[in-house]
C-alpha positions as CSV (number, residue, x, y, z in Angstrom):
1,M,91.6,17.9,-0.7
2,V,91.8,20.9,-2.8
3,R,94.4,23.6,-2.2
4,T,92.9,27.0,-2.2
5,Q,94.1,30.5,-1.3
6,V,92.5,33.0,1.1
7,Q,93.5,36.5,2.1
8,L,93.2,37.2,5.9
9,T,94.0,40.2,8.1
10,E,97.3,40.2,10.1
11,E,94.9,40.1,13.3
12,Q,93.1,37.2,12.1
13,V,96.3,35.2,11.0
14,E,97.8,36.0,14.7
15,A,94.7,34.8,16.3
16,L,94.7,31.5,14.3
17,K,98.2,31.0,15.0
18,R,97.5,31.2,18.8
19,L,94.5,29.3,18.5
20,A,96.2,26.5,16.5
21,G,99.1,26.4,19.0
22,K,96.6,26.3,21.9
23,K,94.7,23.4,20.3
24,N,97.8,21.6,18.9
25,V,96.3,21.7,15.1
26,S,97.2,23.3,12.1
27,I,95.8,26.8,10.9
28,A,94.4,24.8,7.8
29,E,92.4,22.5,10.2
30,L,90.8,25.3,12.0
31,V,89.9,27.0,8.6
32,R,88.3,23.8,7.6
33,R,86.4,23.5,10.9
34,G,85.2,27.2,10.3
35,V,83.9,26.3,6.7
36,D,82.1,23.5,8.1
37,I,80.3,25.6,10.7
38,V,79.3,28.0,8.1
39,I,78.2,25.3,5.8
40,Q,76.1,23.6,8.6
41,S,74.6,27.0,9.8
42,E,73.2,27.5,6.2
43,A,71.9,24.0,5.8
44,E,68.1,24.1,5.4
45,I,66.3,22.0,8.1
46,S,63.4,20.1,6.9
47,G,59.9,20.3,8.4
48,E,60.1,16.8,9.6
49,E,63.2,17.5,11.2
50,L,61.8,20.6,13.1
51,R,58.8,18.7,14.2
52,Q,61.1,15.9,15.6
53,R,63.1,18.3,17.4
54,A,60.1,19.9,19.0
55,I,58.7,16.6,19.9
56,S,61.9,15.6,21.6
57,A,62.2,18.8,23.5
58,A,58.5,18.4,24.8
59,G,58.4,17.9,28.5
60,K,62.1,18.3,29.1
61,F,62.0,21.8,30.9
62,K,60.2,22.5,34.2
63,S,58.8,26.1,34.8
64,G,57.9,25.3,38.4
65,K,54.3,26.8,37.7
66,P,51.6,24.2,38.1
67,D,49.3,26.2,36.2
68,L,51.5,27.0,33.1
69,S,49.3,25.3,30.7
70,I,46.3,27.2,31.7
71,K,48.0,30.7,32.2
72,H,50.8,30.6,29.5
73,D,49.6,33.8,28.0
74,E,49.7,35.6,31.3
75,Y,53.1,34.3,32.0
76,L,54.4,35.2,28.7
77,A,53.1,38.7,28.9
78,E,54.6,39.1,32.4
79,A,58.1,37.8,30.9
80,L,58.0,40.0,28.0
81,D,57.1,43.3,30.3
82,S,60.4,42.6,32.3
């Protein structure tokens, strides 16, 4: 690991102390987890990964509307008007 120095507000430090105590981990561990979340959120997802996610989601949700495949535009317009 590489040691680094970061400046935080007093409020951030107090919140981190409380959370670290609650989770029984160090503040450094919470900061590392936060950095990982930021890095992952910025990672680009390949087109193939997006396609695979879409394929795996297909058919997993039920609308309760038997004619959804036919009237999808009407239902969408209705939902956007609400």
